[in-house]
C-alpha positions in Angstrom: 18.0 -17.3 -6.0 15.5 -15.2 -4.0 16.5 -13.6 -0.9 14.4 -14.1 2.1 12.6 -11.2 4.0 10.9 -11.5 7.3 8.3 -8.9 7.7 6.4 -8.3 11.1 3.1 -6.8 11.4 2.4 -7.8 7.7 -1.6 -7.8 7.9 -2.1 -4.0 7.2 -0.6 -0.8 6.1 3.1 -0.6 5.8 3.8 -4.0 6.6 1.4 -5.4 4.0 2.7 -3.1 1.3 6.3 -4.3 2.1 5.5 -7.8 1.8 3.7 -7.2 -1.7 6.3 -5.2 -2.9 9.4 -7.3 -2.1 7.5 -10.3 -3.1 7.5 -8.7 -6.5 11.2 -8.1 -6.5 13.1 -11.0 -6.2 12.3 -11.9 -2.6 10.5 -15.0 -1.0 8.6 -13.5 2.2 7.9 -14.7 5.7 4.7 -12.5 6.5 4.0 -12.2 10.5 1.0 -10.8 12.5 -1.6 -11.3 14.9 -4.5 -11.7 12.5 -4.3 -15.2 10.7 -7.3 -14.4 8.4 -5.6 -11.2 7.1 -2.4 -13.2 6.7 -4.2 -15.7 4.6 -5.8 -13.1 2.6 -2.2 -11.6 2.0 -0.6 -14.8 1.0 -3.3 -15.2 -1.8 -2.8 -11.9 -3.3 0.8 -12.2 -3.2 0.6 -15.6 -4.9 -1.6 -14.0 -7.6 0.8 -11.1 -8.2 4.3 -12.6 -8.0 6.2 -15.9 -8.3 7.8 -15.3 -4.9 7.4 -17.8 -2.0 5.2 -17.1 1.0 5.4 -18.3 4.6 3.0 -17.5 7.4 4.0 -17.1 10.9 1.1 -16.4 13.2 2.1 -14.8 16.7 1.9 -11.7 18.7 5.3 -9.9 18.6 4.6 -8.8 22.6 4.5 -12.4 23.7 8.5 -13.7 23.6 7.4 -17.2 24.0 5.3 -16.9 21.0 8.2 -15.4 19.0 10.5 -17.9 19.8 8.3 -20.8 19.2 7.1 -19.4 15.8 10.5 -18.6 14.5 12.1 -21.7 16.0 9.2 -23.5 13.7 10.5 -22.2 10.4 11.3 -25.1 8.1 15.1 -25.4 7.0 14.2 -23.7 3.7 13.0 -20.6 5.5 15.7 -20.2 8.0 18.5 -18.2 6.2 16.8 -14.9 6.7 18.4 -12.0 4.7 16.1 -9.2 5.5 14.4 -8.6 8.7 11.7 -5.6 8.8 10.6 -4.8 12.2 7.4 -3.1 11.0 5.0 -3.9 13.9 4.2 -1.2 15.8 1.2 1.2 17.2 0.0 4.2 19.0 -3.2 3.8 21.4 -4.9 6.7 22.8 -4.0 10.3 22.9 -3.9 11.9 26.3 -1.8 14.2 28.4 0.8 12.3 30.7 -1.5 13.0 34.1 -4.5 11.4 32.1 -2.9 8.5 30.6 -4.4 5.2 30.5 -1.7 2.6 31.6 -3.0 -0.3 29.5 -2.3 2.0 26.6 1.2 2.5 27.5 2.0 -0.9 28.1 0.6 -2.0 24.6 2.7 0.6 22.9 5.9 -0.5 25.0 5.5 -4.2 24.6 4.7 -3.7 20.7 7.0 -1.0 19.9 9.9 -1.6 21.8 10.1 -5.2 23.4 8.5 -6.7 20.6 11.2 -5.2 18.2 13.8 -6.6 20.5 12.2 -10.1 21.0 12.2 -10.6 17.0 15.6 -9.1 16.5 17.1 -11.1 19.3 16.0 -14.3 17.4 17.1 -13.4 14.1 20.3 -11.4 14.4 22.6 -14.4 15.6 21.6 -16.2 12.6 23.1 -13.0 10.5 26.0 -13.0 12.6 26.8 -16.4 12.0 26.9 -16.0 8.2 28.2 -12.5 8.3 25.5 -11.3 6.2 22.0 -9.6 6.8 20.0 -6.4 6.8 17.7 -5.2 9.8 15.4 -2.4 9.0 13.2 -0.8 11.8 10.3 1.3 10.9 10.5 4.2 13.2 8.7 7.5 12.9 9.1 11.3 13.0 7.7 11.1 16.6 11.1 9.5 17.0 12.5 12.6 16.3 10.6 14.9 18.2 7.7 15.0 20.5 4.3 16.7 20.4 1.7 17.1 22.8 -0.5 14.2 24.2 2.2 12.0 22.0 4.4 11.3 25.2 4.6 7.4 25.4 4.1 6.8 21.8 7.1 9.6 21.1 9.2 7.8 23.9 8.8 4.5 22.3 9.8 5.7 18.7 12.5 7.5 20.1 13.6 4.2 21.9 13.4 2.6 18.3 15.6 5.6 17.0 18.4 5.0 19.7 18.0 0.9 19.5 18.8 1.2 15.8 21.7 3.4 16.2 23.0 0.8 19.1 22.3 -2.2 16.8 24.2 -0.6 13.8 27.3 -0.1 16.0 27.0 -3.5 17.7 26.6 -5.4 14.3 29.1 -3.3 12.5 32.0 -5.9 12.7 29.6 -8.6 11.6 28.9 -6.5 8.3 24.9 -6.5 9.0 23.5 -3.3 7.7 21.0 -1.6 10.0 18.3 1.0 8.8 15.8 3.3 10.4 13.0 4.1 8.3 11.1 7.1 9.9 7.6 8.2 8.3 5.5 10.9 8.8 1.8 10.6 8.3 0.7 7.4 6.6 -2.6 6.9 6.0 -3.1 3.2 7.4 -5.1 1.7 10.4 -2.5 3.6 12.4 -4.9 6.6 13.7 -8.0 4.0 13.9 -6.1 1.8 16.3 -5.0 5.1 17.9 -8.6 6.7 18.5 -9.8 2.8 19.4 -12.1 2.2 16.4 -13.5 5.9 16.1 -13.4 5.9 12.4 -14.5 9.6 12.0 -11.8 10.6 14.1 -9.3 8.5 12.3 -10.3 9.8 8.9 -10.3 13.6 10.0 -6.4 13.2 10.7 -5.8 12.7 6.8 -8.3 15.3 5.7 -7.3 18.4 3.8 -3.8 17.0 2.4 -2.4 13.7 0.7 -0.5 11.7 3.3 2.0 9.1 2.6 0.6 5.5 1.7 1.8 2.2 3.0 3.3 1.8 -0.7 5.5 4.8 -0.4 7.4 3.3 2.5 7.4 0.0 0.9 9.3 1.5 -1.8 11.8 3.1 0.6 12.6 -0.4 2.0 12.9 -1.8 -1.3 15.5 1.1 -2.1 17.6 0.2 0.9 17.7 -3.5 0.6 18.8 -3.1 -2.9 21.7 -0.9 -2.4 25.4 -2.3 -3.3 27.0 -4.4 -0.8 29.4 -1.5 0.3 26.3 1.0 0.7 24.0 1.1 4.1 21.4 3.8 4.4 21.5 4.4 8.3 18.6 6.7 8.6 15.9 8.0 6.6 13.0 10.3 7.2 9.9 10.6 4.9 7.1 12.9 5.0 4.0 13.7 2.6 5.2 16.7 0.8 2.6 18.7 2.7 4.0 18.0 5.9 7.4 19.2 7.1 7.5 17.4 10.4 5.1 16.4 13.4 4.2 20.0 13.7 3.8 21.7 10.2 1.5 20.8 7.6 -0.2 22.6 5.0 -3.8 21.8 4.1 -5.2 21.7 0.1 
């Protein structure tokens, strides 16, 4: 019998790759996101590539009412969630703190921190009740260090790091695993969103070296959720070979 995984932010990048990878490895997947047409496309692709079941939840993690309503709407056969992948997240803008755009700050905080909390608050009690489950929070190397103009984004990812550690402690007595996966530079829509649709700027971020791809992080997710029952990977940092951390990389 397949386990059930819920993946937030499944419309692109890491979330999309994770949904595909898990569906090919004995998971039924609940895919969530704001863009319904992309969720429909992903559902079609998964059906073509695997025998796993797929269920769509179309909501914005920033809206607590939408989160609650969507998760409460799950049919009975989809309610026993074994794995939660809190993937939804973004960076918007790249400004010094004194030039920061308040709306950008709020989007990052509402998505990266509050959205993660809203979804976890709905799913974790179900895991506590059955004393089984695994929560994976997708963080960032930006949650391990700070860099120029990354102020609020780094702050949100530092928050994810701290929240994950707190979750691990709080849920320990209930036998629930909690993992942080912290990628370096992954070629997804991330930079396109950060630069607000400026494709040239977004593409320049990944020029001159081979970055990570969504599938690389999806493989890491698969690894941690398939460890034996007595093993929990608490924290994982993954970078491209060409990238040591947020500051140092070498070009080809």
